[in-house]
N, CA, C and O atoms as a CHARMM CRD file, in Angstrom:
* protein
*
  320
    1    1 UNK  N     46.38400  -9.20300  40.40300 PROA 1      0.00000
    2    1 UNK  CA    47.36000 -10.33300  40.02900 PROA 1      0.00000
    3    1 UNK  C     47.60100 -10.02000  38.40700 PROA 1      0.00000
    4    1 UNK  O     46.66300  -9.63800  37.70700 PROA 1      0.00000
    5    2 UNK  N     48.89200 -10.21000  37.89500 PROA 2      0.00000
    6    2 UNK  CA    49.07300  -9.87400  36.53700 PROA 2      0.00000
    7    2 UNK  C     48.77300 -11.11600  35.88300 PROA 2      0.00000
    8    2 UNK  O     48.93100 -12.21400  36.41700 PROA 2      0.00000
    9    3 UNK  N     48.25900 -10.89700  34.51300 PROA 3      0.00000
   10    3 UNK  CA    47.78700 -12.04200  33.66800 PROA 3      0.00000
   11    3 UNK  C     48.86100 -12.73400  33.08900 PROA 3      0.00000
   12    3 UNK  O     49.96000 -12.19700  32.95200 PROA 3      0.00000
   13    4 UNK  N     48.62400 -13.89400  32.73500 PROA 4      0.00000
   14    4 UNK  CA    49.70600 -14.82800  32.13700 PROA 4      0.00000
   15    4 UNK  C     49.49600 -14.55600  30.78600 PROA 4      0.00000
   16    4 UNK  O     48.55500 -13.94700  30.27800 PROA 4      0.00000
   17    5 UNK  N     50.75200 -15.22000  30.09900 PROA 5      0.00000
   18    5 UNK  CA    50.87300 -15.20200  28.54800 PROA 5      0.00000
   19    5 UNK  C     49.66900 -15.65700  28.08600 PROA 5      0.00000
   20    5 UNK  O     49.05200 -14.96900  27.27300 PROA 5      0.00000
   21    6 UNK  N     49.18100 -16.82700  28.51600 PROA 6      0.00000
   22    6 UNK  CA    48.20200 -17.59100  28.10900 PROA 6      0.00000
   23    6 UNK  C     46.80400 -16.83900  27.85700 PROA 6      0.00000
   24    6 UNK  O     46.18500 -16.81300  26.79300 PROA 6      0.00000
   25    7 UNK  N     46.40600 -16.16800  29.20400 PROA 7      0.00000
   26    7 UNK  CA    45.49600 -15.30600  29.27500 PROA 7      0.00000
   27    7 UNK  C     45.35700 -14.34500  28.33700 PROA 7      0.00000
   28    7 UNK  O     44.25200 -14.09100  27.85700 PROA 7      0.00000
   29    8 UNK  N     46.50600 -13.68700  27.96300 PROA 8      0.00000
   30    8 UNK  CA    46.44300 -12.63300  27.29700 PROA 8      0.00000
   31    8 UNK  C     46.44100 -13.12300  25.85000 PROA 8      0.00000
   32    8 UNK  O     45.97000 -12.39600  24.97500 PROA 8      0.00000
   33    9 UNK  N     46.91700 -14.25900  25.57600 PROA 9      0.00000
   34    9 UNK  CA    46.96300 -14.73900  24.21900 PROA 9      0.00000
   35    9 UNK  C     45.10000 -15.13300  24.01200 PROA 9      0.00000
   36    9 UNK  O     44.48200 -14.78500  23.00600 PROA 9      0.00000
   37   10 UNK  N     44.55900 -15.78300  24.99900 PROA 10     0.00000
   38   10 UNK  CA    43.05200 -16.14900  24.92300 PROA 10     0.00000
   39   10 UNK  C     42.36900 -14.69600  24.72400 PROA 10     0.00000
   40   10 UNK  O     41.49400 -14.51900  23.87700 PROA 10     0.00000
   41   11 UNK  N     42.80800 -13.74300  25.51700 PROA 11     0.00000
   42   11 UNK  CA    41.72500 -12.48800  25.15700 PROA 11     0.00000
   43   11 UNK  C     42.11500 -11.92700  23.66900 PROA 11     0.00000
   44   11 UNK  O     41.24700 -11.40000  22.97400 PROA 11     0.00000
   45   12 UNK  N     43.48000 -12.07000  23.21300 PROA 12     0.00000
   46   12 UNK  CA    43.57700 -11.63100  21.79700 PROA 12     0.00000
   47   12 UNK  C     42.81300 -12.44700  20.80100 PROA 12     0.00000
   48   12 UNK  O     42.45000 -11.93200  19.74300 PROA 12     0.00000
   49   13 UNK  N     42.53700 -13.77700  21.11000 PROA 13     0.00000
   50   13 UNK  CA    41.79200 -14.61600  20.21400 PROA 13     0.00000
   51   13 UNK  C     40.52800 -14.32100  20.42800 PROA 13     0.00000
   52   13 UNK  O     39.83900 -14.30500  19.40700 PROA 13     0.00000
   53   14 UNK  N     39.97800 -14.07500  21.45200 PROA 14     0.00000
   54   14 UNK  CA    38.35700 -13.48700  21.80000 PROA 14     0.00000
   55   14 UNK  C     38.23600 -12.23500  21.01100 PROA 14     0.00000
   56   14 UNK  O     37.23700 -12.09100  20.30600 PROA 14     0.00000
   57   15 UNK  N     39.17500 -11.29300  21.05700 PROA 15     0.00000
   58   15 UNK  CA    38.94000 -10.06700  20.36600 PROA 15     0.00000
   59   15 UNK  C     38.99400 -10.34300  18.71700 PROA 15     0.00000
   60   15 UNK  O     38.17100  -9.84900  17.94600 PROA 15     0.00000
   61   16 UNK  N     40.03800 -11.16800  18.32100 PROA 16     0.00000
   62   16 UNK  CA    40.03800 -11.49400  17.10700 PROA 16     0.00000
   63   16 UNK  C     38.59100 -11.90100  16.54600 PROA 16     0.00000
   64   16 UNK  O     37.98700 -11.30200  15.65600 PROA 16     0.00000
   65   17 UNK  N     38.15200 -13.03900  17.24200 PROA 17     0.00000
   66   17 UNK  CA    36.62400 -13.49400  16.72000 PROA 17     0.00000
   67   17 UNK  C     35.78000 -12.50000  16.74900 PROA 17     0.00000
   68   17 UNK  O     35.01400 -12.32000  15.80300 PROA 17     0.00000
   69   18 UNK  N     35.78300 -11.82700  17.66100 PROA 18     0.00000
   70   18 UNK  CA    34.52300 -10.92100  18.07000 PROA 18     0.00000
   71   18 UNK  C     34.70700  -9.62800  16.85000 PROA 18     0.00000
   72   18 UNK  O     33.66700  -9.10700  16.44700 PROA 18     0.00000
   73   19 UNK  N     35.84300  -9.21700  16.37600 PROA 19     0.00000
   74   19 UNK  CA    36.27500  -8.36200  15.38400 PROA 19     0.00000
   75   19 UNK  C     35.71400  -9.05200  14.17700 PROA 19     0.00000
   76   19 UNK  O     34.79800  -8.49600  13.57200 PROA 19     0.00000
   77   20 UNK  N     36.14700 -10.14400  13.78900 PROA 20     0.00000
   78   20 UNK  CA    35.82600 -10.90000  12.54800 PROA 20     0.00000
   79   20 UNK  C     34.25900 -10.98000  12.36300 PROA 20     0.00000
   80   20 UNK  O     33.75300 -10.77900  11.25900 PROA 20     0.00000
   81   21 UNK  N     33.46000 -11.30200  13.55500 PROA 21     0.00000
   82   21 UNK  CA    32.09600 -11.19300  13.52600 PROA 21     0.00000
   83   21 UNK  C     31.59500 -10.04500  13.07800 PROA 21     0.00000
   84   21 UNK  O     30.86400  -9.96800  12.09100 PROA 21     0.00000
   85   22 UNK  N     32.01700  -8.93800  13.88600 PROA 22     0.00000
   86   22 UNK  CA    31.54800  -7.65700  13.51700 PROA 22     0.00000
   87   22 UNK  C     31.70800  -7.32100  12.01000 PROA 22     0.00000
   88   22 UNK  O     30.80500  -6.98700  11.24300 PROA 22     0.00000
   89   23 UNK  N     33.01700  -7.47200  11.73100 PROA 23     0.00000
   90   23 UNK  CA    33.27400  -7.29600  10.07300 PROA 23     0.00000
   91   23 UNK  C     32.27900  -8.06100   9.19200 PROA 23     0.00000
   92   23 UNK  O     31.70000  -7.56900   8.22300 PROA 23     0.00000
   93   24 UNK  N     32.15700  -9.20100   9.59200 PROA 24     0.00000
   94   24 UNK  CA    31.18200 -10.07700   8.79300 PROA 24     0.00000
   95   24 UNK  C     29.71000  -9.48700   8.59900 PROA 24     0.00000
   96   24 UNK  O     29.02600  -9.60900   7.58300 PROA 24     0.00000
   97   25 UNK  N     29.32000  -8.74800   9.90600 PROA 25     0.00000
   98   25 UNK  CA    27.85300  -8.38300  10.16700 PROA 25     0.00000
   99   25 UNK  C     27.90700  -7.11200   9.19700 PROA 25     0.00000
  100   25 UNK  O     27.06800  -6.88300   8.32600 PROA 25     0.00000
  101   26 UNK  N     29.03900  -6.30900   9.48500 PROA 26     0.00000
  102   26 UNK  CA    29.02900  -4.69700   8.42100 PROA 26     0.00000
  103   26 UNK  C     28.84500  -5.45400   6.91400 PROA 26     0.00000
  104   26 UNK  O     27.87300  -5.20700   6.20000 PROA 26     0.00000
  105   27 UNK  N     29.74200  -6.25800   6.58900 PROA 27     0.00000
  106   27 UNK  CA    29.67500  -6.45200   5.09700 PROA 27     0.00000
  107   27 UNK  C     28.51200  -7.01900   4.63900 PROA 27     0.00000
  108   27 UNK  O     28.14900  -6.81800   3.48100 PROA 27     0.00000
  109   28 UNK  N     27.78800  -7.80200   5.51000 PROA 28     0.00000
  110   28 UNK  CA    26.40900  -8.30500   5.29700 PROA 28     0.00000
  111   28 UNK  C     25.33500  -7.06700   5.04500 PROA 28     0.00000
  112   28 UNK  O     24.59400  -6.99000   4.06500 PROA 28     0.00000
  113   29 UNK  N     25.40700  -6.10800   6.14300 PROA 29     0.00000
  114   29 UNK  CA    24.56800  -4.97900   5.99800 PROA 29     0.00000
  115   29 UNK  C     24.66900  -4.13500   4.89000 PROA 29     0.00000
  116   29 UNK  O     23.69700  -3.59900   4.35800 PROA 29     0.00000
  117   30 UNK  N     25.89800  -4.00300   4.51200 PROA 30     0.00000
  118   30 UNK  CA    26.28700  -3.01700   3.31800 PROA 30     0.00000
  119   30 UNK  C     26.44000  -3.59300   2.13200 PROA 30     0.00000
  120   30 UNK  O     27.02300  -2.94200   1.26600 PROA 30     0.00000
  121   31 UNK  N     25.98100  -4.86400   1.83900 PROA 31     0.00000
  122   31 UNK  CA    25.84800  -5.42800   0.78000 PROA 31     0.00000
  123   31 UNK  C     24.74200  -4.86200  -0.15200 PROA 31     0.00000
  124   31 UNK  O     23.59300  -4.79800   0.28500 PROA 31     0.00000
  125   32 UNK  N     25.01600  -4.46400  -1.36500 PROA 32     0.00000
  126   32 UNK  CA    24.11700  -3.72600  -2.20900 PROA 32     0.00000
  127   32 UNK  C     22.90100  -4.53200  -2.58900 PROA 32     0.00000
  128   32 UNK  O     21.90100  -3.87700  -2.88200 PROA 32     0.00000
  129   33 UNK  N     22.81300  -5.98700  -2.63600 PROA 33     0.00000
  130   33 UNK  CA    21.70300  -6.58100  -3.05800 PROA 33     0.00000
  131   33 UNK  C     20.89700  -6.48400  -1.77400 PROA 33     0.00000
  132   33 UNK  O     19.69100  -6.24800  -1.83600 PROA 33     0.00000
  133   34 UNK  N     21.55800  -6.66900  -0.54000 PROA 34     0.00000
  134   34 UNK  CA    20.55000  -6.70500   0.74900 PROA 34     0.00000
  135   34 UNK  C     20.08700  -5.46500   1.02200 PROA 34     0.00000
  136   34 UNK  O     19.08100  -5.29200   1.71000 PROA 34     0.00000
  137   35 UNK  N     20.83100  -4.43100   0.47100 PROA 35     0.00000
  138   35 UNK  CA    20.26200  -3.11700   0.75800 PROA 35     0.00000
  139   35 UNK  C     18.96900  -2.97000  -0.39600 PROA 35     0.00000
  140   35 UNK  O     17.90500  -2.50700   0.01500 PROA 35     0.00000
  141   36 UNK  N     19.07200  -3.30200  -1.57900 PROA 36     0.00000
  142   36 UNK  CA    18.15400  -3.17200  -2.54300 PROA 36     0.00000
  143   36 UNK  C     16.93500  -3.90100  -2.15600 PROA 36     0.00000
  144   36 UNK  O     15.80100  -3.43000  -2.25100 PROA 36     0.00000
  145   37 UNK  N     17.28600  -5.31000  -1.62700 PROA 37     0.00000
  146   37 UNK  CA    15.94700  -6.11200  -1.09100 PROA 37     0.00000
  147   37 UNK  C     15.51800  -5.41400   0.16900 PROA 37     0.00000
  148   37 UNK  O     14.29900  -5.50400   0.31100 PROA 37     0.00000
  149   38 UNK  N     16.09200  -4.77500   1.09000 PROA 38     0.00000
  150   38 UNK  CA    15.51100  -4.14700   2.32300 PROA 38     0.00000
  151   38 UNK  C     14.56100  -3.11100   1.71400 PROA 38     0.00000
  152   38 UNK  O     13.41200  -3.05600   2.15100 PROA 38     0.00000
  153   39 UNK  N     15.01700  -2.16400   0.59300 PROA 39     0.00000
  154   39 UNK  CA    14.31100  -1.19600   0.22800 PROA 39     0.00000
  155   39 UNK  C     13.11300  -1.68700  -0.55500 PROA 39     0.00000
  156   39 UNK  O     11.98800  -1.20000  -0.43700 PROA 39     0.00000
  157   40 UNK  N     13.37100  -2.49900  -1.21300 PROA 40     0.00000
  158   40 UNK  CA    12.16400  -2.95700  -1.91700 PROA 40     0.00000
  159   40 UNK  C     10.99300  -3.72300  -1.05900 PROA 40     0.00000
  160   40 UNK  O      9.79800  -3.72100  -1.35500 PROA 40     0.00000
  161   41 UNK  N     11.55600  -4.33900   0.00200 PROA 41     0.00000
  162   41 UNK  CA    10.49800  -4.97600   1.10900 PROA 41     0.00000
  163   41 UNK  C      9.64400  -3.74600   1.65000 PROA 41     0.00000
  164   41 UNK  O      8.41800  -3.70600   1.75500 PROA 41     0.00000
  165   42 UNK  N     10.66500  -2.64200   2.00700 PROA 42     0.00000
  166   42 UNK  CA     9.91800  -1.61700   2.97300 PROA 42     0.00000
  167   42 UNK  C      8.88300  -0.73300   1.85600 PROA 42     0.00000
  168   42 UNK  O      7.78700  -0.26600   2.16400 PROA 42     0.00000
  169   43 UNK  N      9.39800  -0.65900   0.77900 PROA 43     0.00000
  170   43 UNK  CA     8.14700   0.04000  -0.38500 PROA 43     0.00000
  171   43 UNK  C      7.02100  -0.85600  -0.53200 PROA 43     0.00000
  172   43 UNK  O      5.90000  -0.34800  -0.51200 PROA 43     0.00000
  173   44 UNK  N      7.15600  -2.31800  -0.69900 PROA 44     0.00000
  174   44 UNK  CA     6.14000  -2.95900  -0.76700 PROA 44     0.00000
  175   44 UNK  C      5.25400  -3.11700   0.48200 PROA 44     0.00000
  176   44 UNK  O      4.08200  -3.47000   0.35400 PROA 44     0.00000
  177   45 UNK  N      5.76800  -2.87300   1.63000 PROA 45     0.00000
  178   45 UNK  CA     5.03600  -2.87800   2.65500 PROA 45     0.00000
  179   45 UNK  C      4.35500  -1.37800   2.80000 PROA 45     0.00000
  180   45 UNK  O      3.26300  -1.43200   3.36500 PROA 45     0.00000
  181   46 UNK  N      4.71900  -0.22200   2.46000 PROA 46     0.00000
  182   46 UNK  CA     4.34700   0.93800   2.37700 PROA 46     0.00000
  183   46 UNK  C      3.20800   0.89200   1.47400 PROA 46     0.00000
  184   46 UNK  O      2.17900   1.46800   1.82700 PROA 46     0.00000
  185   47 UNK  N      3.25000   0.28300   0.34900 PROA 47     0.00000
  186   47 UNK  CA     2.19000   0.10500  -0.76800 PROA 47     0.00000
  187   47 UNK  C      1.07100  -0.53800  -0.20600 PROA 47     0.00000
  188   47 UNK  O     -0.02100  -0.18200  -0.64900 PROA 47     0.00000
  189   48 UNK  N      1.09300  -1.42400   0.68900 PROA 48     0.00000
  190   48 UNK  CA    -0.02600  -2.08700   1.23900 PROA 48     0.00000
  191   48 UNK  C     -0.90500  -1.50800   2.31100 PROA 48     0.00000
  192   48 UNK  O     -1.89000  -2.09400   2.75900 PROA 48     0.00000
  193   49 UNK  N     -0.40000  -0.06100   2.78000 PROA 49     0.00000
  194   49 UNK  CA    -1.25500   0.80200   3.65600 PROA 49     0.00000
  195   49 UNK  C     -2.21800   1.41400   2.81100 PROA 49     0.00000
  196   49 UNK  O     -2.10000   1.38800   1.58600 PROA 49     0.00000
  197   50 UNK  N     -3.22100   1.99700   3.43200 PROA 50     0.00000
  198   50 UNK  CA    -4.28800   2.81900   2.69200 PROA 50     0.00000
  199   50 UNK  C     -3.76100   4.16000   2.09900 PROA 50     0.00000
  200   50 UNK  O     -4.12200   4.62600   1.01900 PROA 50     0.00000
  201   51 UNK  N     -2.82100   4.74000   2.99100 PROA 51     0.00000
  202   51 UNK  CA    -1.99500   5.89800   2.41400 PROA 51     0.00000
  203   51 UNK  C     -1.30600   5.59900   1.15100 PROA 51     0.00000
  204   51 UNK  O     -1.43100   6.24200   0.10900 PROA 51     0.00000
  205   52 UNK  N     -0.40300   4.33300   1.37900 PROA 52     0.00000
  206   52 UNK  CA     0.41600   3.85200   0.02100 PROA 52     0.00000
  207   52 UNK  C     -0.56800   3.78600  -0.89000 PROA 52     0.00000
  208   52 UNK  O     -0.36900   4.60700  -1.78700 PROA 52     0.00000
  209   53 UNK  N     -1.68900   3.06200  -1.05900 PROA 53     0.00000
  210   53 UNK  CA    -2.47100   2.86300  -2.21300 PROA 53     0.00000
  211   53 UNK  C     -3.22800   3.89500  -2.74300 PROA 53     0.00000
  212   53 UNK  O     -3.64700   3.83900  -3.89900 PROA 53     0.00000
  213   54 UNK  N     -3.50500   5.10700  -1.79200 PROA 54     0.00000
  214   54 UNK  CA    -3.83600   6.31100  -2.47000 PROA 54     0.00000
  215   54 UNK  C     -2.70000   7.12000  -3.07700 PROA 54     0.00000
  216   54 UNK  O     -2.91300   8.03500  -3.87200 PROA 54     0.00000
  217   55 UNK  N     -1.56900   6.78100  -2.70500 PROA 55     0.00000
  218   55 UNK  CA    -0.49300   7.73600  -3.54000 PROA 55     0.00000
  219   55 UNK  C     -0.34700   6.94400  -4.61400 PROA 55     0.00000
  220   55 UNK  O     -0.16300   7.59000  -5.64500 PROA 55     0.00000
  221   56 UNK  N     -0.36600   5.44100  -4.78300 PROA 56     0.00000
  222   56 UNK  CA     0.02600   4.96700  -5.94600 PROA 56     0.00000
  223   56 UNK  C     -1.25400   5.15400  -6.91000 PROA 56     0.00000
  224   56 UNK  O     -1.05300   5.13300  -8.12500 PROA 56     0.00000
  225   57 UNK  N     -2.48800   5.32700  -6.44600 PROA 57     0.00000
  226   57 UNK  CA    -3.59300   5.47900  -7.43700 PROA 57     0.00000
  227   57 UNK  C     -3.36000   6.94500  -7.93200 PROA 57     0.00000
  228   57 UNK  O     -3.39400   7.14200  -9.14700 PROA 57     0.00000
  229   58 UNK  N     -3.14400   7.90900  -7.14400 PROA 58     0.00000
  230   58 UNK  CA    -2.99000   9.37000  -7.61800 PROA 58     0.00000
  231   58 UNK  C     -1.71000   9.42300  -8.57500 PROA 58     0.00000
  232   58 UNK  O     -1.81100  10.06000  -9.62300 PROA 58     0.00000
  233   59 UNK  N     -0.67200   8.86800  -8.30000 PROA 59     0.00000
  234   59 UNK  CA     0.48400   8.82500  -9.39000 PROA 59     0.00000
  235   59 UNK  C     -0.06300   8.00100 -10.69300 PROA 59     0.00000
  236   59 UNK  O      0.42400   8.32300 -11.77700 PROA 59     0.00000
  237   60 UNK  N     -0.96000   7.04800 -10.66300 PROA 60     0.00000
  238   60 UNK  CA    -1.50100   6.16300 -11.76600 PROA 60     0.00000
  239   60 UNK  C     -2.25600   7.11400 -12.66700 PROA 60     0.00000
  240   60 UNK  O     -2.18800   7.16900 -13.89500 PROA 60     0.00000
  241   61 UNK  N     -2.96100   7.82700 -11.88300 PROA 61     0.00000
  242   61 UNK  CA    -4.08700   9.04400 -12.76100 PROA 61     0.00000
  243   61 UNK  C     -3.32100  10.14700 -13.36400 PROA 61     0.00000
  244   61 UNK  O     -3.77100  10.63500 -14.40100 PROA 61     0.00000
  245   62 UNK  N     -2.17000  10.63700 -12.83800 PROA 62     0.00000
  246   62 UNK  CA    -1.50000  11.67600 -13.22100 PROA 62     0.00000
  247   62 UNK  C     -0.65200  11.05900 -14.46300 PROA 62     0.00000
  248   62 UNK  O     -0.52100  11.72700 -15.48800 PROA 62     0.00000
  249   63 UNK  N     -0.12500   9.86400 -14.35100 PROA 63     0.00000
  250   63 UNK  CA     0.64200   9.11600 -15.38200 PROA 63     0.00000
  251   63 UNK  C     -0.26800   9.09100 -16.81400 PROA 63     0.00000
  252   63 UNK  O      0.12200   9.56000 -17.88300 PROA 63     0.00000
  253   64 UNK  N     -1.59600   8.42000 -16.57600 PROA 64     0.00000
  254   64 UNK  CA    -2.52600   8.25000 -17.66300 PROA 64     0.00000
  255   64 UNK  C     -2.71500   9.47400 -18.22000 PROA 64     0.00000
  256   64 UNK  O     -2.68900   9.57400 -19.44600 PROA 64     0.00000
  257   65 UNK  N     -2.94000  10.61900 -17.38600 PROA 65     0.00000
  258   65 UNK  CA    -3.36200  12.03200 -17.97400 PROA 65     0.00000
  259   65 UNK  C     -1.98900  12.60500 -18.84000 PROA 65     0.00000
  260   65 UNK  O     -2.08400  13.23000 -19.89700 PROA 65     0.00000
  261   66 UNK  N     -0.83900  12.29500 -18.23900 PROA 66     0.00000
  262   66 UNK  CA     0.30700  12.74600 -19.10300 PROA 66     0.00000
  263   66 UNK  C      0.30600  12.21300 -20.31700 PROA 66     0.00000
  264   66 UNK  O      0.41600  12.91000 -21.32500 PROA 66     0.00000
  265   67 UNK  N      0.17100  10.81100 -20.34700 PROA 67     0.00000
  266   67 UNK  CA     0.38200  10.19500 -21.54900 PROA 67     0.00000
  267   67 UNK  C     -0.78500  10.62400 -22.40100 PROA 67     0.00000
  268   67 UNK  O     -0.57100  10.86400 -23.59000 PROA 67     0.00000
  269   68 UNK  N     -1.81900  10.72700 -21.97700 PROA 68     0.00000
  270   68 UNK  CA    -3.06800  11.02900 -23.08600 PROA 68     0.00000
  271   68 UNK  C     -2.81400  12.26000 -23.54300 PROA 68     0.00000
  272   68 UNK  O     -2.90300  12.46800 -24.75300 PROA 68     0.00000
  273   69 UNK  N     -2.47300  13.22800 -22.70700 PROA 69     0.00000
  274   69 UNK  CA    -1.91500  14.43000 -23.23200 PROA 69     0.00000
  275   69 UNK  C     -0.86300  14.53100 -24.34800 PROA 69     0.00000
  276   69 UNK  O     -1.03500  15.18400 -25.37700 PROA 69     0.00000
  277   70 UNK  N      0.28400  13.80000 -24.04000 PROA 70     0.00000
  278   70 UNK  CA     1.21100  13.66400 -25.05800 PROA 70     0.00000
  279   70 UNK  C      0.74300  12.95000 -26.34700 PROA 70     0.00000
  280   70 UNK  O      1.20000  13.38900 -27.40200 PROA 70     0.00000
  281   71 UNK  N     -0.17900  11.82000 -26.39700 PROA 71     0.00000
  282   71 UNK  CA    -0.58500  11.29900 -27.48300 PROA 71     0.00000
  283   71 UNK  C     -1.61400  12.20700 -28.26000 PROA 71     0.00000
  284   71 UNK  O     -1.79200  11.97800 -29.45600 PROA 71     0.00000
  285   72 UNK  N     -2.28500  13.20700 -27.64700 PROA 72     0.00000
  286   72 UNK  CA    -3.02800  14.09400 -28.33100 PROA 72     0.00000
  287   72 UNK  C     -2.29400  15.01600 -29.00900 PROA 72     0.00000
  288   72 UNK  O     -2.57700  15.23200 -30.18800 PROA 72     0.00000
  289   73 UNK  N     -1.23900  15.70500 -28.38500 PROA 73     0.00000
  290   73 UNK  CA    -0.07200  16.45200 -28.69400 PROA 73     0.00000
  291   73 UNK  C      0.41100  15.73900 -30.09800 PROA 73     0.00000
  292   73 UNK  O      0.36300  16.31600 -31.18400 PROA 73     0.00000
  293   74 UNK  N      0.80700  14.61100 -29.93400 PROA 74     0.00000
  294   74 UNK  CA     1.65800  13.93000 -30.96800 PROA 74     0.00000
  295   74 UNK  C      0.41300  13.83800 -32.28700 PROA 74     0.00000
  296   74 UNK  O      0.66500  14.05000 -33.47400 PROA 74     0.00000
  297   75 UNK  N     -0.53600  13.58200 -31.89700 PROA 75     0.00000
  298   75 UNK  CA    -1.52000  13.36300 -33.16700 PROA 75     0.00000
  299   75 UNK  C     -2.00700  14.77800 -33.75700 PROA 75     0.00000
  300   75 UNK  O     -2.29500  14.87500 -34.95000 PROA 75     0.00000
  301   76 UNK  N     -2.08700  15.86400 -32.88300 PROA 76     0.00000
  302   76 UNK  CA    -2.21900  17.21400 -33.51700 PROA 76     0.00000
  303   76 UNK  C     -0.93600  17.57500 -34.32400 PROA 76     0.00000
  304   76 UNK  O     -1.05900  18.15200 -35.40400 PROA 76     0.00000
  305   77 UNK  N      0.12400  17.29500 -33.89800 PROA 77     0.00000
  306   77 UNK  CA     1.20400  17.57500 -34.53300 PROA 77     0.00000
  307   77 UNK  C      1.58900  16.96100 -36.02300 PROA 77     0.00000
  308   77 UNK  O      2.20800  17.55400 -36.90700 PROA 77     0.00000
  309   78 UNK  N      0.99800  15.46100 -36.07100 PROA 78     0.00000
  310   78 UNK  CA     0.89100  14.87100 -37.21400 PROA 78     0.00000
  311   78 UNK  C     -0.04000  15.24100 -38.21700 PROA 78     0.00000
  312   78 UNK  O      0.13000  14.84100 -39.36900 PROA 78     0.00000
  313   79 UNK  N     -1.02000  15.96800 -37.90800 PROA 79     0.00000
  314   79 UNK  CA    -2.27000  16.43900 -38.81200 PROA 79     0.00000
  315   79 UNK  C     -1.72600  17.87100 -39.41500 PROA 79     0.00000
  316   79 UNK  O     -2.34200  18.28200 -40.39900 PROA 79     0.00000
  317   80 UNK  N     -0.87300  18.49600 -39.03400 PROA 80     0.00000
  318   80 UNK  CA    -0.58000  19.82300 -39.57600 PROA 80     0.00000
  319   80 UNK  C      0.37800  19.50700 -40.89200 PROA 80     0.00000
  320   80 UNK  O      0.80400  20.43300 -41.58200 PROA 80     0.00000
């Protein structure tokens, strides 16, 4: 049975609403603020794991050693 003009119009309106919803969802997902928030939350969750804490501890030790080495170098250069 062929569709009536009213049925076609309703289908078009439903498709329009569906497309608008999809576009809104895509805009929400690609919003830079939300992407940054998601990345931050993922990083914080990873940092709470034992492996994450070990990585943070290791990086912290390396950073302290790097700063101490540079301070020593700077002190030696000033004494010359």
